[in-house]
N, C-alpha and C positions, 0 to 999 in steps of 0.2 A: 407784195410791194413793201418798200420802206416808206413810211408815212410820218410826217412831222406836223403836229398841231402847234400853232403859235397863239398864245392867249395873253391877255392882260392879267392883272391879279385875279386869282381864283376866289370863289365864294360859294355860298349855298344858294345862289340865285339860280333862276330857271335856265338862263343861257349857259352857265357853267355846267349845269346838270345835263343838258342835252349834248354838249360837246363831250362830256365824260362818257355818256352812254355810247356814243358813236366810237370813241377811241377804244373803249373796252370791247365793244362788239367786233371791231376790226381786228383787235389783237386775238380774240378767241377764234377768229377765222384763219389765223396763221400769219397775218401781216405783222411786220416789225414796226411797232408804233412808239413814237417818242413825243413827249410834250415838253415844251419850253414856255415858261411864263415869267412874269415880273412879280416883285412884291407889291403890296398895296400902295397905290400912289398917295403920297402925303398931300393933303389939300393945302390951298393957300392960307395965308395968315388970317384973313377974315373968316374963313370957314372954320379954321381951328379955334379961333376965339369964340365963335358962335357955339361950337361943340362944347367948349369948356363952360360957357355961361349957361348952357341948357343941361348941364350935369352929365354929359356923355364923355367927359375926360378930354385929354389932349391927344389928338390923333398922331400916331407915329407909323413909320414904315415897319412892316412885319413880313418876314420871309416864310413864316409858318402859319399863315392865316388858314383856318379850317375851310374845307371845300368838299364838293362832291367827288373830287379826285382822290380823297384820302383813302377810300376803300377800294380803289381801282388798282389792278395789278399792271400798271402801265409805267414805263420808265419816264421820269419827270425831273427836269432841271429848273430850279428857280434861280434866276440871275441875281447878282448882288444888290441891285437897286432898280427903281423904276426908270427905265431907259429904253431906247430902241434896241431891239434884238438884231444882232449882226451875224455875219458868217461864222464868227468864232463861237457863237452860242448854239449853232444848229448843225447837226450831222448831215452828211451827204445822204440824199434820199431820192425816191422816185417822185414823190409829191410833197409839197409843203402847203399847209392850209392856214390861211388867215381867218380869224374868227371875230374881228371887231375892226372898226375903221382905222384905228391907230396901228393895229397889227398889220393891216393891209398896206399901210405906208411902209412899214418895216420889211414885210415880205417882198414888196416891190423892188427893194434895193438888194435883195439877196442874189448871189451868183447862181448861174444855171445848175451848178453841181448840187445845189440844195433841193432840187426837184422842180417838177412842173408846178405852177402856182395856181391854187384854187382859193376861192373866197367864199366862206360859209357865212351867209347873211341871215340873221334872225330878226332884223329890224331895219328900218330906214331912218337913221339917226339924224335927220334934218329937223331939228327943233331947237328951242331956245337955249338949251344947256350944252349944245355941241356946235363946233364950227362948221356950218353948213357947206361952205365952199370946199373945205378939205374932205368932208364926207363924200360929197359928189365926185370929187377928183378920184377917190378910191374906186367908185363904181365905174369910172372910165378906164381903169387900168386893164390891161389884157390878161385877166385871170378868168378862169372858168367859174361862173357863179353857181353856188348851191344855195337854194333858198328854202325856207320852212313853210311858206304859204304862197298861194297863187298870186295874191296882191303884190308880193315882192317881185315875182316874175313879170307882172304887168308893169311895175316901175322900171325894171331893167329894159323892157321892150319899148315902152312909151317915152321914157325920158332919156334913155341912153342908147337906143337902137340895138340892143343886144337880145336876140331871139333864141340864142343857144344857151338856155339856162336849165339847170336840173332842179326840179321841185322835190324836196325830201321832207314830207310833212312829219311832224312829231307824232308819237304814239303815247300809250299809257301802259304802265306796268300792271298787269291784271292781278299779280300777287299783292301789290301795294294798294290798289284802288279797285274794289269790287264790293258787291252786296247781293244778297239774295233778293229774288223777286218779292215785291211788297205792294201794299196799297197806300193810299194817302195817309197822312198823319192824322191822329185824332184831333189835333189842334192845328190849323193852317200855319205852316212854318216855312220861312225863307231864310237864306243865308247869303253871305258875300264875304269877300276878302277885303279887310280894311287896310287902307294906306293913306298917308297924308300927302303922297305925291299927286299933284293936281290932275295929271293926265290919266290917272287910274279911275277918275270919275266917281269917287266915293261920295262926294257932296251930292251928286245927282241921285245916286243909289239910296243914300240915307233919306233924301227928300221923298223919293218914290215910296219908301217904306212908310214914312209918316203919312203920306196921302192915302196909301192903301189901308193903313190902320184905321182911318176914319170910316171905311166901309166894312172892314174886317176887324171888328173891335177886339177879337181875341188873337190877333196875328202875333205869332212868335217870330222874333228876329235873332239869328245867331251870326256871329262873324269871328274871324280870327285874323291875326296879322303879327308882324314883327314889332311895329310901333304901336304904342298905346294911344287911345283916342285923346284928343286935345280939346281945350275950350273953344278953339276956332273951328273944330270939326267934331262936335259931340255926336254920339250915337243916338238913335231913336230911344225914347223912353222905354225902359224895361229890356233893352237888348242885352243879350249875353255875349260877352267878349272873351276870347281865349288867346292869350299871348304866347307865341312860339310853341304851339302844340306839337306833340309827336305826330309822326305819320299815321299811326293807328288812330289817334284822336281826330286828325283831319278827315280820315275816312269815315269815322263815326259821325262827324258833323255833316259831311256831305250826305250821308245816307239817312240822316234824320230830318231832311228838308223835303218839302213838296216842290220847291223850285230854287235853283241857284241863280243869283243875280250877277251879271257881268256887265258893268257899266262903263268900261274904259272908253276914253276919247281917242286913243290910238294904242296900238299894240302890235308886236311882231307876230305872235301866234296866239297866246292865251291858253297856257296849259291847264289852268283851273277848269276851263270849259270841258276838256276831255276827262279830267279827273272826276268831276261831278257826274258827267254822263256815264262813266264806267261804274259809278256807285248808284246807277239807276235814278238819278235826279235830273229831271228836265231843266234846261238852262234857258233863262230869259236874258238875252244879250244884245248889245249894240253891234252894228255891222262893221267891226274892225278886226284886224288880225285874221285868224282862220274861222271866225264865227260864221260868216256867210256860207262857207263850205260845210261846216260841221252841223249847223242848225237848220239847214234847208230841208225841204220835203218832210216836214212834220217831226224832225228830230229835236226840235226846240222851238223857241219863239224869238224872232228878231224884232227889236223895237227901234224907234227913232233915236239917233245919237243926240246926246246932250239934251234929253227931254224926259224929266222925271215923270210927267203925266203919262207919257206913253208906256214907260216901264210899270207905273202903278196900275194902269189898265190891264197889262199883261199879268201882273201878280193876281189881280182879282179874277182874271179869266182862268188861270191855271189852278189856283186854289179853289175855284168854284166849279171845276170840272166834275163830272160824274166819276164814280170809282172806276168804271170800265174805261172811260175815255182817258183818265189819268194813267191807268195801268198801260194802256196802249202807247202813250207818249213815253212813259218810263221805259218800257221794253224797247221801243224804237231808239231811244237815246243810248241805251246800253248796247244794243246791237251795232249802232254806228261807231261807238267808241272802241269796241272790241274787235271790229272786223279788220282792223289794220294794226299790226303789232310792231314792236321795236325790231323784230327780225326782218319784217318787210322794209322798215326804214333803213336798216343796215344794208339790205340788198341794194336799195336805191343809192345810198351814200357811196357804197363800194363802186357801183356802176358809174357814178358821177366822177369819182376820182380817176377811174380808167379813162373817161372822156377827157379829163384834164390832161392826163399823161399822153393820150393819143394826140390831142391838139398841139401839145408842146413838141411832140415828135415830128408832126407835120411841118410846124414852123421851122424847126431846126434843119429839116431836110430841104426846105425851100431855097 
């Protein structure tokens, strides 16, 4: 098939990474894959002034922003400026895939020659930073939906009456995230990904660590992130922070913990859950994104959302496990994370695109 992916500006974010993996996987299977994207969107004057005042410089548009597509052998066109993608930017194809609500608006306007329309959904962006009415309108468009977690398929069914949805869960690269079987750490150790974005739930996670440290007085806390901790969101006393660590270092951090903490208030999928599990680290997580599916049946621990006390109790429980019980949970987490691969995910994504093409053919023949 000829397949086009339409993306907004590319980055090193998890969503771009997943799209890149699927694009490269399809190319390796002999499909003709093309990617079209925009440069980074220039923020409004207020956000630009804020960036300047906080020492991050004056944001400008950039066509060569680094991203996960840089190492992919996939044809890629970055248009001249951030704007809607039109027929002139997109080759004729069998399927064209929108990857974000704005791109879904653009893909919805493309002519039939650009391919059957599919909508790859990694989140439900109905929150304060996005225009909810426009986001919902894209879910109503007659495109075949491909989602990364069951909860998104439930949204499609319950809110938009669409039951014909393809679930293509994310996987983890075993060459990038893996660890040898091990026991508990000599000193109880937990870790988490730091972010100042409120819905990532770091304030709750940090508070959970502080509460747990009162019972586990030698508790070690490790975290990494892109942004440095702030006065408004300080880390627990003695916590170790790694800014923009390499993939090897991230793997090392995961594998040096007794538990990985996932405190998000909302999430599309939650790739760190799988990454930590692949490194044999049990995850203590809130029931958002794919966590309910990944952590069920003893593969991890689900805790109450927006409840530091609940997470703290789970930290005490996991760190206080016997060596044998912890090893069993560690092995179960690893088995769950590695039982489904990116090859399996590409199988499902490829099948979903064929469904989209088939649905388009049936509509055109009607």
